[in-house]
N, C-alpha and C positions, 0 to 999 in steps of 0.2 A: 458274335455268335453265342458267347456264354450268357449274355444278357437275355437272349431269347429263351434259353433253358431255364434261367432263374424265374422269368415271368411265367413261363409255362408251368413250372413246378409250383409256384405260389397259387396260380389259378386252379391247378389240379388239387392241391391241398385244401383250398377253400371250398371247392365243389364237393370233395369227399366229406368234409365236416358238415356241410349243409345237408347232404344226402343222408348221412348217418344220424342226423338229428342231435348232434352233440352241442347244440347252441345253448342248452339249459334244460334242467329237469326240476320237477317238484316231487318230493317224496311225501309219504304219509306224515301227518302231524304227530309229534312225539306225545307219549302219554304224559299227563299232567303231574302226577305224583301226589295229588291230594283231591279229595272229593269236595263238592260244594258243601258249605256249612250252613245249617239252618234253613235249607230249602231255598237258597239264593238262586234267583233266576239268571240264566246266561244272558249276555248282552244281546239286544235285538229282540226279535219276536221269539218268545219262549215256546211257541207251539209249532216250530219248524225243527224237525229232527236234524241232527248233524251226524257226521260219520262216527263210528265207534272206533276204539283203539285196536291196534293189532296186538294180540296177546301171544307170547311165545307158546308154541305147541304144548309143551309140558306143563304150562300154567293155565291152560284153557279151562273155563267153566261155562256153564250155560244157565241162563235165567230166562224163564218164559213169562211173557205178559199174556194172560188169558184174555179172551174177548170180553168186552164190557157187557155186563148183563143188562136186562131191561130196566132193572132198578138202579143202575149206575155203578154197581159193584165191579171192581177191577181187581182180580187176583194176580199176584206176582209170585212165581214159584221158583225156588232154587233147584236146578236139576242135577247139580254136581258136575263132575268132569275130572280130567286128569289132574288138574291143579287144586282140587277140593281141599286137600290137606294143607295147602299154602295160604288159604283164605283167612284173613283176620277179621274182616267185616264186610257186609254187603249193605250199601245204602241205596234206597229207592226214593226217587222224587217224582211226585205227580204234579204236573202243571195243568191246572184246569183251564178251560176256555173262558171262565169268568174272571181270570187273572189271579186266583188264589193258588197257593202251592202247599204241599204237604210232604214231609219226609219221614220215612220209617226205616228200620233195620230189619233184615231177614236173618234168621239163624243160619249157621254154617253147615247144617246137616241136609243131605239130599231130601227133598220133599218139604222143607220148611217154606212157609209162605207168609205173605202179608196181604191184607185186603184194604183197598181204598174205596171211598165213595166218590165217584167222578160226577161230572155233570150229566144231566138227563136230556139235554137238548140235542136232537138228532142232527142239527145243522152245525154244531160246534163240538168237535172232538177234543179229547184231552191228550196229553203227551206224558209218557212214562220213560224215565231215564234211570239206568242202574249202573252204579259204580261198585267195583269189587276191589277192596284193598287187600294186599298180601302182607305176610309177616315181615318181608324185607322192606316195607314202607312204600312199595310201588302201588299205584292205583290205576285201574283201567276202567274206561267206560265200555261196558260189554253189551248194553242194550239201550237203544234210543228209538222208541216207536210211538206212533199215533194210535190212540185207542178210540175206535169209532163206537158210537152207541148202537146197540143191536135192539131192534124192535121185535116184539113177539106178536 
């Protein structure tokens, strides 16, 4: 009689675990702690955006990648945010569809910007990745977007 209760309890427990989905989880990737050096491309296809890091609410800042102009110009603008005073540097990398890369720094003041010359081929977009480093040494990828060519 007790054997039946044990088997029933084990089956009930296994069913509850499967229904609850507690068989495994994956969380967000941790922030890396350092920015790419010298425009080094990530492994694999460097024109495929990857997820950005989750920045604590009090440290959040915004960087906008403007639409690529007809002449290939891509403006990247620092918009500031709650964590603006914690920023030590902002590194922006442009991955062009022709395989070349370019890295530049943006100032830490709201409205500071950098401009890149991207490719002008409407069939081959470029990618812009922005890393923000804080005074505590932590680095977050805050923007990773594809910049399409805009024809006029």
